[in-house]
C-alpha positions as CSV (number, residue, x, y, z in Angstrom):
1,M,5.8,-43.8,3.1
2,A,2.6,-42.8,1.4
3,E,2.6,-39.9,-0.5
4,E,0.6,-36.9,1.0
5,K,-2.8,-36.3,-0.7
6,K,-2.9,-33.1,-2.5
7,S,-5.6,-30.4,-2.0
8,Y,-8.4,-30.5,-4.4
9,L,-7.5,-26.9,-5.5
10,Y,-4.6,-28.5,-7.5
11,K,-7.5,-29.2,-10.1
12,L,-7.7,-25.3,-10.7
13,K,-4.0,-25.3,-11.7
14,P,-4.5,-25.4,-15.4
15,L,-6.9,-22.3,-14.9
16,I,-4.6,-20.6,-12.6
17,E,-1.7,-20.8,-14.9
18,R,-3.8,-19.1,-17.8
19,W,-5.5,-16.7,-15.7
20,P,-4.6,-12.9,-16.3
21,A,-2.3,-11.2,-14.1
22,I,0.3,-8.5,-14.0
23,K,3.7,-10.1,-15.1
24,K,6.3,-10.0,-12.4
25,P,9.5,-8.0,-13.1
26,D,12.3,-10.2,-14.5
27,G,15.0,-8.5,-12.4
28,H,15.4,-5.6,-9.9
29,V,13.1,-2.6,-10.2
30,T,14.6,0.6,-9.7
31,F,13.4,2.9,-7.2
32,R,12.2,5.8,-9.8
33,T,10.1,2.9,-11.4
34,K,8.5,1.9,-8.3
35,I,7.4,5.3,-7.3
36,F,6.3,6.2,-10.8
37,W,3.9,3.0,-10.7
38,T,2.8,3.8,-7.3
39,V,1.8,7.4,-7.9
40,L,0.2,6.6,-11.0
41,C,-1.9,4.1,-9.5
42,L,-2.9,6.6,-6.7
43,I,-4.0,9.1,-9.4
44,I,-6.1,6.7,-11.1
45,Y,-7.5,5.9,-7.7
46,F,-8.6,9.3,-7.1
47,I,-9.9,9.8,-10.8
48,L,-12.3,6.8,-10.5
49,T,-13.7,7.8,-7.1
50,N,-14.9,11.1,-8.8
51,I,-16.3,9.1,-11.8
52,M,-20.1,8.3,-10.9
53,I,-21.6,5.5,-12.1
54,F,-23.5,5.9,-15.4
55,G,-27.4,6.1,-15.2
56,L,-27.4,5.8,-11.5
57,K,-30.0,7.6,-9.5
58,S,-28.8,10.5,-7.0
59,D,-30.4,8.9,-4.0
60,V,-27.9,6.1,-3.6
61,I,-28.3,3.7,-0.6
62,D,-24.9,2.5,0.5
63,L,-24.7,-0.9,1.9
64,F,-21.2,-0.2,2.9
65,A,-21.6,3.3,4.7
66,Q,-20.5,2.2,7.9
67,Y,-17.5,0.5,6.7
68,R,-16.7,2.9,3.7
69,F,-13.2,3.5,5.2
70,I,-12.4,-0.4,4.9
71,M,-13.8,-0.5,1.4
72,A,-11.5,2.2,0.0
73,G,-14.2,3.6,-2.2
74,A,-16.8,6.3,-2.9
75,S,-20.2,5.6,-2.7
76,G,-22.1,5.9,-6.3
77,S,-18.8,5.9,-8.1
78,M,-16.6,3.6,-10.2
79,M,-14.9,2.5,-6.9
80,H,-18.1,1.8,-5.3
81,L,-16.9,-1.8,-4.4
82,G,-13.5,-0.6,-3.5
83,I,-11.0,-3.4,-2.4
84,G,-14.1,-5.1,-0.6
85,P,-14.0,-8.1,-3.0
86,I,-10.1,-8.4,-2.7
87,V,-10.3,-8.4,1.0
88,T,-13.2,-10.8,1.3
89,A,-11.7,-13.4,-0.9
90,S,-8.5,-13.3,1.3
91,I,-10.7,-13.6,4.5
92,I,-12.6,-17.0,3.0
93,L,-9.3,-18.6,1.9
94,Q,-7.5,-17.8,5.3
95,L,-10.4,-19.1,7.2
96,F,-10.7,-22.1,5.1
97,V,-6.9,-23.0,5.2
98,G,-6.7,-22.3,9.1
99,A,-9.7,-24.4,9.8
100,K,-8.1,-27.1,7.5
101,I,-10.9,-27.2,5.3
102,I,-8.6,-26.7,2.7
103,N,-5.7,-28.8,2.7
104,L,-2.6,-26.7,1.9
105,D,0.7,-26.4,3.4
106,L,1.9,-22.7,3.1
107,T,5.5,-23.3,3.9
108,K,5.6,-25.1,0.5
109,S,6.0,-23.1,-2.7
110,E,4.0,-25.2,-4.7
111,D,0.8,-25.2,-2.3
112,K,1.6,-21.4,-1.7
113,A,1.2,-20.6,-5.6
114,I,-1.9,-22.6,-5.7
115,Y,-3.3,-20.5,-2.8
116,Q,-2.4,-17.2,-4.3
117,G,-3.7,-18.1,-7.9
118,T,-6.9,-19.4,-6.2
119,Q,-7.2,-16.3,-4.3
120,K,-7.3,-14.5,-7.7
121,I,-10.0,-16.3,-9.0
122,L,-12.2,-16.1,-5.8
123,V,-11.7,-12.2,-6.3
124,I,-13.3,-12.4,-9.5
125,V,-16.3,-14.4,-7.9
126,M,-16.7,-12.2,-5.1
127,I,-16.7,-9.1,-7.3
128,F,-19.9,-10.5,-8.7
129,V,-21.1,-11.7,-5.4
130,E,-20.9,-7.9,-4.0
131,A,-21.9,-6.3,-7.3
132,I,-25.2,-8.2,-8.1
133,P,-27.0,-7.4,-4.6
134,Q,-26.4,-3.6,-5.1
135,I,-29.2,-3.5,-7.9
136,F,-32.1,-4.9,-5.4
137,G,-33.1,-1.6,-4.4
138,Y,-29.8,0.2,-3.4
139,L,-28.2,1.3,-6.7
140,Q,-31.3,2.1,-8.8
141,P,-30.9,3.0,-12.4
142,T,-32.5,6.4,-13.6
143,P,-35.8,6.2,-15.6
144,G,-34.0,7.3,-18.7
145,L,-31.8,4.1,-18.5
146,V,-34.5,1.9,-18.0
147,N,-36.6,3.2,-20.8
148,A,-33.5,2.9,-23.3
149,A,-32.3,-0.5,-22.0
150,G,-35.2,-1.9,-20.1
151,P,-35.4,-2.9,-16.5
152,I,-32.8,-6.0,-17.0
153,G,-30.7,-4.2,-19.4
154,A,-30.4,-1.2,-17.0
155,D,-29.3,-3.3,-14.1
156,M,-26.7,-5.1,-16.3
157,V,-25.3,-1.7,-17.0
158,I,-24.9,-0.9,-13.3
159,I,-23.4,-4.3,-12.5
160,I,-20.8,-4.0,-15.5
161,Q,-19.8,-0.7,-14.3
162,L,-19.3,-2.2,-10.6
163,V,-17.4,-5.0,-12.1
164,I,-15.0,-2.9,-14.2
165,G,-14.2,-0.6,-11.4
166,A,-13.4,-3.5,-9.2
167,L,-11.3,-5.0,-11.6
168,I,-9.3,-1.9,-12.2
169,V,-8.4,-1.8,-8.3
170,F,-7.5,-5.6,-8.3
171,F,-5.1,-5.0,-11.4
172,M,-3.6,-1.8,-9.5
173,D,-3.1,-3.7,-6.3
174,E,-1.2,-6.3,-8.3
175,T,0.7,-3.7,-9.9
176,I,1.8,-1.8,-6.8
177,S,2.6,-5.1,-5.2
178,K,5.1,-6.3,-8.0
179,W,6.2,-3.0,-9.6
180,G,5.4,-0.4,-6.6
181,I,5.9,0.1,-2.9
182,G,4.0,-1.3,-0.4
183,S,0.6,-2.6,-0.8
184,G,-2.3,-1.4,-3.3
185,I,-4.8,-2.3,-0.7
186,S,-3.1,-0.3,2.1
187,L,-2.4,2.6,0.0
188,F,-6.0,3.1,-1.2
189,I,-7.3,2.7,2.4
190,A,-4.8,5.5,3.6
191,A,-5.9,7.8,0.7
192,G,-9.5,7.4,1.5
193,V,-9.2,8.1,5.2
194,S,-6.7,10.8,4.8
195,Q,-9.4,12.6,2.7
196,S,-12.2,11.8,5.2
197,L,-9.9,13.4,8.1
198,F,-9.0,16.4,6.1
199,T,-12.7,17.1,5.3
200,G,-13.9,16.4,8.9
201,I,-11.1,18.8,10.3
202,F,-11.4,21.7,7.9
203,S,-14.6,21.4,5.7
204,W,-16.6,24.9,6.1
205,L,-19.7,23.4,4.1
206,P,-22.6,22.4,6.3
207,V,-23.5,19.0,7.5
208,Q,-26.8,18.7,5.4
209,G,-25.9,21.3,2.4
210,G,-27.6,24.7,2.1
211,I,-26.8,27.5,4.6
212,A,-25.2,27.1,7.9
213,S,-27.3,27.2,11.0
214,L,-27.2,26.2,14.7
215,S,-28.9,23.0,13.7
216,N,-26.9,22.5,10.5
217,P,-23.2,24.0,11.4
218,P,-20.2,23.4,9.2
219,A,-19.1,19.8,8.9
220,G,-15.4,20.6,9.9
221,T,-14.5,20.4,13.5
222,I,-12.6,23.9,13.3
223,P,-15.1,25.7,11.4
224,G,-18.0,24.0,13.1
225,T,-16.6,24.7,16.8
226,Y,-16.0,28.3,15.7
227,Y,-19.4,28.7,14.4
228,L,-21.2,27.3,17.2
229,A,-19.2,29.2,19.8
230,T,-20.1,32.5,18.1
231,Q,-23.5,31.8,17.3
232,L,-24.7,30.1,20.3
233,S,-26.0,32.3,23.4
234,L,-25.2,31.6,27.1
235,G,-28.7,30.0,27.5
236,D,-27.9,27.9,24.4
237,I,-24.6,26.6,25.5
238,V,-26.1,25.8,29.3
239,G,-29.0,24.0,27.5
240,G,-27.0,21.6,25.4
241,G,-24.7,23.7,23.6
242,Y,-21.6,22.3,25.3
243,Q,-23.0,18.8,24.3
244,S,-22.7,19.9,20.6
245,I,-19.3,21.5,20.7
246,F,-17.6,18.9,22.6
247,L,-19.4,15.7,21.5
248,G,-21.2,16.6,18.3
249,A,-24.8,17.4,17.6
250,P,-27.1,14.3,18.2
251,N,-28.9,12.7,15.5
252,V,-27.0,14.6,12.6
253,G,-24.8,11.6,11.7
254,Y,-21.4,13.2,12.2
255,Q,-18.3,13.2,14.7
256,N,-16.9,16.4,13.9
257,A,-16.6,17.9,17.4
258,I,-13.8,18.5,20.0
259,V,-14.1,15.0,21.8
260,P,-13.7,13.0,18.5
261,L,-10.8,15.4,17.2
262,L,-8.9,14.6,20.6
263,G,-9.8,10.9,20.1
264,T,-8.1,11.1,16.8
265,L,-5.0,12.8,18.1
266,F,-4.8,10.2,20.8
267,I,-5.0,7.2,18.5
268,F,-2.5,9.0,16.0
269,F,0.4,9.4,18.7
270,L,-0.4,6.1,20.5
271,V,-0.1,4.2,17.1
272,V,3.1,6.0,16.4
273,Y,4.4,4.9,19.7
274,V,3.1,1.3,19.3
275,E,4.7,1.1,15.9
276,S,8.1,2.0,17.0
277,S,8.2,-0.7,19.7
278,R,10.0,-3.7,18.7
279,I,12.2,-6.7,20.2
280,E,15.8,-6.7,18.5
281,L,17.5,-9.9,18.1
282,P,21.2,-9.7,18.1
283,L,23.0,-10.8,14.7
284,A,26.7,-11.5,13.9
285,H,28.3,-12.4,10.4
286,G,29.4,-15.7,10.2
287,K,32.3,-15.1,8.4
288,V,33.2,-11.5,8.6
289,R,34.6,-10.8,12.1
290,G,33.0,-7.7,13.8
291,A,30.1,-7.4,11.5
292,R,27.2,-7.1,13.5
293,G,23.5,-6.3,13.4
294,R,20.1,-6.4,14.7
295,Y,16.9,-8.1,13.2
296,P,13.8,-6.0,14.4
297,I,10.5,-7.8,15.6
298,R,8.0,-5.5,15.8
299,L,5.3,-5.3,18.4
300,I,2.5,-5.0,15.5
301,Y,4.5,-7.9,13.6
302,A,1.4,-8.7,11.4
303,S,1.0,-5.0,10.6
304,N,-2.5,-3.7,10.3
305,I,-3.6,-6.4,8.0
306,P,-5.5,-8.3,10.6
307,V,-7.6,-5.2,11.5
308,I,-8.4,-4.6,7.7
309,L,-9.5,-8.3,7.3
310,M,-11.6,-8.3,10.4
311,A,-13.3,-5.0,9.5
312,A,-14.1,-6.4,6.1
313,L,-15.7,-9.4,7.7
314,L,-17.9,-7.1,9.9
315,A,-18.8,-5.3,6.8
316,N,-20.0,-8.5,5.0
317,I,-21.8,-9.3,7.9
318,N,-23.8,-6.0,8.0
319,M,-24.2,-6.3,4.2
320,F,-25.7,-9.7,4.2
321,A,-27.8,-9.0,7.5
322,M,-29.2,-6.0,5.7
323,L,-30.0,-8.1,2.5
324,L,-31.7,-10.9,4.6
325,Y,-33.8,-8.4,6.5
326,Q,-35.3,-7.0,3.1
327,S,-35.5,-10.4,1.8
328,N,-38.6,-13.0,2.4
329,L,-36.6,-16.1,2.7
330,P,-38.0,-18.7,5.1
331,L,-36.5,-18.7,8.5
332,L,-34.0,-16.0,7.4
333,G,-36.1,-13.2,6.0
334,K,-37.1,-10.2,8.2
335,Q,-36.0,-11.9,11.5
336,W,-35.1,-9.5,14.3
337,W,-32.5,-11.7,15.8
338,I,-30.2,-11.2,12.7
339,G,-30.6,-7.5,12.3
340,I,-33.3,-4.7,12.4
341,Y,-32.8,-2.0,9.6
342,D,-34.9,0.8,8.4
343,L,-33.4,2.1,5.0
344,T,-35.2,5.4,5.0
345,V,-33.0,6.5,8.3
346,T,-29.8,4.6,7.9
347,T,-28.2,1.7,6.7
348,Q,-26.6,0.8,10.1
349,P,-28.4,-1.9,12.1
350,L,-31.1,-0.5,14.7
351,G,-31.1,-3.6,16.7
352,G,-30.3,-7.6,16.8
353,G,-27.4,-9.5,16.3
354,A,-25.8,-7.0,13.6
355,W,-26.3,-4.3,15.9
356,Y,-24.0,-5.7,18.5
357,L,-21.3,-6.3,16.1
358,S,-21.8,-2.9,14.6
359,S,-19.2,-0.1,15.4
360,P,-20.3,2.1,18.5
361,G,-20.0,5.2,16.6
362,G,-18.4,7.7,19.0
363,I,-19.2,8.6,22.5
364,N,-22.4,10.4,21.7
365,S,-24.0,7.1,20.6
366,W,-23.4,4.9,23.5
367,L,-22.1,6.7,26.8
368,L,-25.0,9.3,26.7
369,P,-27.7,6.5,26.6
370,I,-26.0,4.6,29.4
371,L,-25.9,7.7,31.4
372,A,-29.6,8.1,30.8
373,G,-30.4,4.7,31.7
374,G,-31.4,3.7,28.0
375,D,-32.9,5.5,25.0
376,G,-36.4,4.0,24.9
377,I,-35.3,1.3,22.3
378,H,-32.3,-0.2,24.0
379,A,-31.7,-0.6,27.6
380,A,-28.3,0.7,29.3
381,W,-27.1,-2.7,29.7
382,Q,-27.7,-3.6,26.1
383,Y,-25.2,-0.4,25.2
384,G,-22.8,-1.8,27.5
385,A,-23.0,-5.3,26.3
386,R,-22.7,-4.0,22.7
387,I,-19.4,-2.4,23.4
388,I,-17.9,-5.4,25.3
389,I,-19.1,-7.9,22.5
390,Y,-17.7,-5.4,19.8
391,L,-14.3,-5.2,21.5
392,V,-13.9,-8.9,22.1
393,V,-15.0,-9.8,18.7
394,L,-12.6,-7.2,17.2
395,I,-9.5,-8.3,19.5
396,V,-9.9,-12.0,19.0
397,G,-10.6,-11.9,15.4
398,S,-7.4,-9.8,14.9
399,I,-5.5,-12.5,16.9
400,L,-6.8,-15.0,14.4
401,F,-6.2,-13.2,11.5
402,A,-2.6,-12.1,12.5
403,K,-1.8,-15.7,13.1
404,F,-3.0,-16.8,9.6
405,W,-1.5,-13.7,7.8
406,I,2.2,-14.5,9.0
407,E,1.8,-18.0,7.7
408,T,0.8,-17.0,4.2
409,T,3.2,-14.2,3.8
410,N,6.9,-15.7,4.6
411,M,7.0,-14.2,7.9
412,G,6.7,-17.3,10.2
413,P,9.9,-18.5,12.2
414,A,11.1,-21.0,9.5
415,D,10.9,-18.1,6.5
416,V,12.5,-15.7,8.6
417,A,15.2,-18.0,9.7
418,K,16.0,-18.8,6.1
419,Q,16.3,-15.2,5.3
420,I,18.7,-14.5,8.0
421,Q,20.8,-17.7,6.9
422,S,20.9,-16.5,3.2
423,S,22.3,-12.9,4.5
424,G,25.4,-14.9,6.0
425,M,24.1,-13.6,9.6
426,Q,23.5,-15.8,12.9
427,V,22.7,-15.5,16.5
428,P,25.9,-15.1,18.5
429,G,26.4,-18.1,20.9
430,F,24.2,-20.4,18.7
431,R,25.3,-22.8,16.1
432,R,25.0,-21.6,12.3
433,D,21.8,-24.0,11.3
434,P,18.4,-22.8,10.1
435,R,16.9,-25.2,12.6
436,V,18.3,-23.7,15.6
437,L,17.8,-20.3,14.4
438,K,14.1,-21.4,13.8
439,K,13.8,-22.3,17.5
440,V,15.2,-19.1,18.5
441,L,12.7,-17.1,16.6
442,E,9.9,-19.4,18.0
443,R,10.5,-18.0,21.3
444,Y,9.6,-14.4,19.9
445,I,7.5,-14.5,16.9
446,P,4.6,-16.3,17.9
447,V,4.1,-14.4,20.9
448,V,4.5,-11.2,19.5
449,T,2.1,-12.1,16.7
450,V,-0.6,-12.6,19.3
451,I,0.2,-9.6,21.1
452,G,0.5,-7.5,18.4
453,G,-3.0,-8.9,16.9
454,A,-4.6,-8.0,20.1
455,T,-3.1,-4.4,20.3
456,V,-4.1,-3.4,16.9
457,G,-7.7,-4.9,17.7
458,A,-7.8,-2.9,21.0
459,L,-6.7,0.3,19.5
460,A,-9.4,0.0,16.6
461,G,-12.1,-0.7,18.7
462,F,-11.0,2.2,21.5
463,G,-11.2,4.5,18.4
464,D,-14.4,3.4,17.2
465,A,-15.9,3.8,20.9
466,I,-14.3,7.5,21.2
467,G,-15.4,8.5,17.9
468,T,-12.9,10.5,15.1
469,V,-13.3,13.5,12.8
470,G,-14.9,12.8,9.4
471,N,-16.5,9.6,10.5
472,A,-13.2,7.8,9.7
473,S,-13.8,5.5,12.4
474,G,-10.9,4.5,15.0
475,T,-10.0,1.5,12.6
476,G,-9.6,4.0,9.9
477,V,-7.1,6.3,11.8
478,L,-5.3,3.4,13.1
479,L,-4.8,1.7,9.8
480,T,-3.9,5.0,8.0
481,V,-1.2,6.1,10.6
482,G,0.1,2.5,10.5
483,I,0.1,2.3,6.7
484,I,1.9,5.7,6.3
485,I,4.7,4.9,8.8
486,Q,5.2,1.3,6.9
487,L,5.2,3.3,3.7
488,Y,7.9,5.7,4.9
489,E,10.0,2.6,6.1
490,A,9.4,0.9,2.7
491,I,10.7,4.0,0.8
492,A,13.6,4.0,3.0
493,K,14.5,0.3,2.6
494,E,14.0,0.7,-1.3
495,Q,16.4,3.7,-1.1
496,A,19.0,1.7,0.9
497,M,18.8,-1.2,-1.4
498,E,19.4,1.3,-4.2
499,M,22.5,2.6,-2.9
500,H,23.7,-0.8,-1.4
501,P,22.8,-3.6,-3.9
502,V,24.0,-6.1,-1.4
503,L,21.3,-5.6,0.7
504,R,18.6,-6.9,-1.7
505,G,19.7,-10.7,-0.6
506,F,19.0,-10.0,2.8
507,F,15.6,-8.3,2.1
508,G,14.6,-11.2,-0.1
509,N,15.1,-9.1,-3.4
510,E,17.3,-10.2,-6.2
């Protein structure tokens, strides 16, 4: 039988072996050590989000404003790129492997090592790909820096700071994955969204700065609602005050009203319920009589990662559509069908293909125009088509990424069968054989993966359509709730393994 041809990515093996990386622990890492590194990285993350880029003008145009929740960063800070390059590199490799453009069998340990090493190299490439376009009219240096370093030198200073910040995030993510608890990417997303939610509910500062007024109320839902309710007259309430209190003031750019708050709470409780839904596969120990257990297969089997990847993909589409609209490239530059932008107003698309793939932005942004028969720019049917297209793309994309994800993270039927087999457990009534156990798991895992991917996509899309406080988006709230629940479960598992070392073998830890 002819030897199977290896992927051309094996040519990168010498580079991968010498590539800088966080060293894996030699043995078991104690729970206290994992908590230390997790908390330390989180503190460093918050510090870097408050360190602004040196020599940067204050009027920053944020390419990722609409998707800041998924980038897990702060505009104009050292964390401006956030986790964007990491997630984008993962998307590219998953799509290439899934489409068989890259010939790698991720069930083989050698191929998986090449895949993971290539992903690290691609992250560095994407850091530069996402950092360099920022200087073309979006992150502009101050006149003082330009005079001191020259135009090219000033741009290089900005790019270097963006690269350093993104590299720190990359290594912190690796540190948490190997020495901490959970995923660094997930932790940073939850931290950023939680901050936005807290500010969106309780902030008493006016939306546009300055002194609070009826046209510029406090940004937080609770103080903002109280202010409007006490300051509006009866005539003001009848003449549109209800809309401002319940749906948010139009053309202000915030969603901190009663309906977005209710939408946030609804998503929160629905995600908690869905996260607790699971299929439990009965197990029995092959040698210890009477020893029984259950292997839970969660409804959201691939976690929230598919939505993270899908949201990051849409963020990159929006970024490149914006760059193309501002460029003079033949056939692609300033083409309305790609996307229409007015950066003096917003970084969100105002029309074109990118508009149909952008977040609806809450009820106030699409339901009222539909009821009014359009807004003079788009017809009612275009708003309806936008909602349908956005939901379909988000759901289908989440399903595809869910299927890719379980194949790259040892969550497929074959890998789970090996884990259960190595623990000495088996399904009652079936022969103790990994192949038999794999066939049993194939009845559940592929189906649950598709259903789970569709569920998280639908939940995220629904939240984006209803709107959430703090402009965190439905996807951001969905991710944060799921991440917090999974972090709690991961901490509980680590504590259990600390008290009962025999459990380490079952969870795949030595």
